[in-house]
DOMARZA-826828 format. One line per field, with one value per atom (N, C-alpha, C): x negated, y, z negated; atom name. Coordinates in Angstrom, 2 decimals. Last residue first. Example, Ala and Ser with C-alpha at 12.3 -4.5 7.8 and 13.67 -1.06 7.14 Angstrom:
2
px	-12.85  -13.67  -12.90  -13.19  -12.30  -13.20
py	-2.25  -1.06  0.03  -5.69  -4.50  -3.30
pz	-7.08  -7.14  -7.87  -7.80  -7.80  -7.80
atom	N  CA  C  N  CA  C
! end
This chain:
76
px	17.72  17.73  18.99  16.66  17.62  17.46  13.23  14.36  15.44  12.11  12.00  13.31  10.23  11.28  11.05  9.40  9.19  10.43  7.63  8.80  8.46  6.85  6.66  7.98  5.33  6.72  6.35  3.93  3.74  5.02  2.32  3.42  3.08  -0.17  0.93  2.13  -3.57  -2.25  -1.17  -6.26  -5.41  -4.11  -7.57  -7.59  -6.86  -7.42  -8.61  -8.60  -5.13  -6.47  -7.58  -3.18  -3.40  -4.75  -1.49  -2.61  -2.64  0.83  0.52  -0.49  1.32  0.60  0.43  3.63  3.18  2.60  3.43  3.74  3.13  3.79  4.04  4.22  2.65  2.58  2.72  3.16  3.32  3.47  4.99  3.92  4.23  7.21  6.20  5.05  8.73  9.33  8.37  7.23  7.34  7.91  7.80  6.43  6.44  10.45  10.07  8.65  10.58  11.07  10.64  9.67  8.67  9.29  11.56  10.81  10.01  12.54  13.37  12.77  10.20  11.13  11.92  9.34  8.50  9.35  11.43  11.10  10.31  11.20  12.33  12.14  8.68  8.93  10.19  9.07  8.11  8.46  10.99  11.23  10.39  9.37  10.46  10.97  7.32  7.03  8.22  8.84  8.31  7.81  9.37  10.40  9.90  6.82  7.60  8.67  6.32  5.45  6.16  8.05  8.25  7.38  7.09  8.44  8.51  4.43  4.61  6.03  4.73  4.33  4.56  5.02  5.13  4.73  2.38  3.60  3.89  0.51  0.73  2.23  -0.95  0.15  0.35  -3.58  -2.84  -1.84  -5.68  -5.30  -4.60  -5.96  -7.10  -6.89  -4.40  -4.07  -5.16  -5.18  -5.29  -4.89  -3.78  -3.74  -3.86  -4.75  -4.74  -4.81  -2.85  -3.87  -3.77  -0.55  -1.83  -3.05  -0.01  0.75  -0.40  0.06  -0.58  0.37  -0.52  0.45  -0.36  -0.91  -1.51  -0.62  -0.83  0.17  -0.51  -1.70  -2.16  -1.21  -1.20  -1.05  -1.22  -2.22  -2.25  -2.07  -0.60  -1.40  -1.21  -0.83  -0.03  -0.97
py	41.66  42.95  43.89  39.90  40.10  41.59  39.02  39.75  39.87  35.64  37.08  37.68  32.74  33.46  34.97  29.60  31.06  31.73  26.72  27.29  28.81  24.16  25.45  26.02  21.06  21.70  23.02  19.33  20.52  21.06  16.26  17.12  18.24  15.30  14.55  15.35  16.05  16.46  15.54  13.83  14.36  14.85  12.27  13.68  14.48  9.55  10.16  11.60  9.04  8.56  9.19  12.07  10.54  10.29  14.62  14.12  12.65  17.18  15.74  15.45  20.01  19.48  17.95  22.02  20.87  20.28  25.70  24.45  23.27  28.97  27.78  26.65  32.11  30.94  29.67  33.79  34.23  33.19  33.27  32.79  33.28  33.89  34.81  34.44  31.49  32.85  33.92  29.65  29.62  30.95  30.26  30.42  30.49  29.67  30.98  31.35  26.79  27.92  29.26  24.38  25.53  26.73  22.36  22.51  23.79  22.45  22.53  22.90  22.52  23.57  23.75  19.86  21.07  22.35  18.31  18.27  19.44  19.08  19.23  19.24  18.23  19.64  19.92  15.44  16.00  17.60  15.07  14.79  15.44  15.94  16.63  16.40  14.02  15.34  16.25  11.66  11.83  13.29  12.05  11.95  12.30  11.97  13.18  13.24  9.28  10.33  11.60  8.01  7.83  8.92  8.68  9.04  8.97  7.45  8.94  9.31  4.60  5.37  6.74  3.19  2.56  3.27  4.21  4.26  3.59  4.89  3.94  3.91  8.00  7.09  6.11  9.76  9.34  8.28  10.83  9.50  8.94  13.51  12.71  11.25  16.20  14.85  13.95  19.51  18.41  17.12  22.50  21.27  19.98  25.69  24.47  23.28  28.72  27.68  26.47  29.94  30.72  29.84  26.86  28.20  29.25  23.68  24.97  26.08  20.26  21.39  22.65  17.39  18.59  19.77  14.20  15.28  16.41  11.60  12.54  13.71  8.11  9.49  10.35  5.07  5.96  7.36  2.26  3.37  4.28  -1.16  0.01  1.28
pz	-1.59  -0.94  -1.11  -4.41  -3.43  -2.86  -4.93  -5.31  -4.15  -4.72  -4.44  -4.83  -4.28  -4.95  -4.78  -2.72  -2.97  -3.66  -2.26  -2.97  -3.10  0.10  -0.40  -1.14  0.39  -0.01  -0.65  2.86  1.85  1.67  3.84  3.60  2.71  4.57  4.92  4.74  5.38  4.85  5.35  4.41  5.48  4.98  2.70  2.41  3.54  2.75  3.58  3.40  1.39  0.81  1.62  2.07  2.01  1.51  0.35  1.13  0.98  -0.36  -0.24  0.67  -2.41  -1.21  -1.31  -3.44  -3.75  -2.41  -4.45  -3.48  -4.09  -4.54  -5.31  -4.25  -4.66  -3.77  -4.66  -6.77  -5.47  -4.43  -9.65  -8.74  -7.43  -11.10  -11.09  -10.16  -11.14  -10.66  -10.43  -12.41  -10.93  -10.42  -15.11  -14.64  -13.12  -15.32  -15.69  -15.08  -14.79  -13.93  -14.15  -15.71  -15.70  -14.87  -15.47  -16.73  -16.83  -12.83  -13.96  -15.29  -11.22  -11.16  -12.39  -12.02  -12.32  -12.31  -10.82  -12.26  -12.77  -8.11  -8.95  -10.40  -7.42  -7.48  -8.30  -7.65  -8.46  -8.61  -5.39  -6.76  -7.84  -3.33  -3.61  -5.05  -3.36  -3.52  -3.83  -2.90  -4.14  -4.40  -0.09  -1.12  -2.53  0.90  1.03  0.00  0.39  -0.27  -0.20  1.94  0.40  -0.17  4.40  4.05  2.52  4.36  4.38  4.03  2.24  3.40  3.34  -0.25  0.97  2.28  -2.52  -1.94  -0.73  -5.37  -4.20  -3.87  -6.06  -6.33  -5.15  -7.79  -6.65  -7.11  -9.48  -9.58  -8.32  -9.22  -9.09  -8.99  -8.05  -8.51  -8.24  -9.12  -8.11  -8.96  -9.42  -10.23  -9.37  -9.37  -8.69  -9.63  -10.05  -10.32  -9.52  -9.28  -9.33  -9.47  -8.12  -8.24  -8.20  -6.77  -6.75  -7.11  -7.08  -7.38  -7.32  -5.06  -5.80  -5.84  -5.00  -5.02  -5.87  -2.77  -3.78  -3.83  -2.15  -1.77  -3.18  -0.69  -1.87  -1.49  0.83  0.86  -0.34  -0.07  0.08  -0.01
atom	N  CA  C  N  CA  C  N  CA  C  N  CA  C  N  CA  C  N  CA  C  N  CA  C  N  CA  C  N  CA  C  N  CA  C  N  CA  C  N  CA  C  N  CA  C  N  CA  C  N  CA  C  N  CA  C  N  CA  C  N  CA  C  N  CA  C  N  CA  C  N  CA  C  N  CA  C  N  CA  C  N  CA  C  N  CA  C  N  CA  C  N  CA  C  N  CA  C  N  CA  C  N  CA  C  N  CA  C  N  CA  C  N  CA  C  N  CA  C  N  CA  C  N  CA  C  N  CA  C  N  CA  C  N  CA  C  N  CA  C  N  CA  C  N  CA  C  N  CA  C  N  CA  C  N  CA  C  N  CA  C  N  CA  C  N  CA  C  N  CA  C  N  CA  C  N  CA  C  N  CA  C  N  CA  C  N  CA  C  N  CA  C  N  CA  C  N  CA  C  N  CA  C  N  CA  C  N  CA  C  N  CA  C  N  CA  C  N  CA  C  N  CA  C  N  CA  C  N  CA  C  N  CA  C  N  CA  C  N  CA  C  N  CA  C  N  CA  C  N  CA  C  N  CA  C  N  CA  C  N  CA  C  N  CA  C
! end
């Protein structure tokens, strides 16, 4: 089973050094969305102040698989 790494970035960089074995890229994309949901729920106030918040997924070779961007701004 391939291994995928989920790195979270806000103003800081939180690399995933362990990775997770998953069935393939579709499963990795799904897990990125689930992870983002948990982080958004638990750390919403911090994310609202981040300029660039995202979860980046790479494979074992370090190649990008998926990136989930979250942005927040004031209504016009």
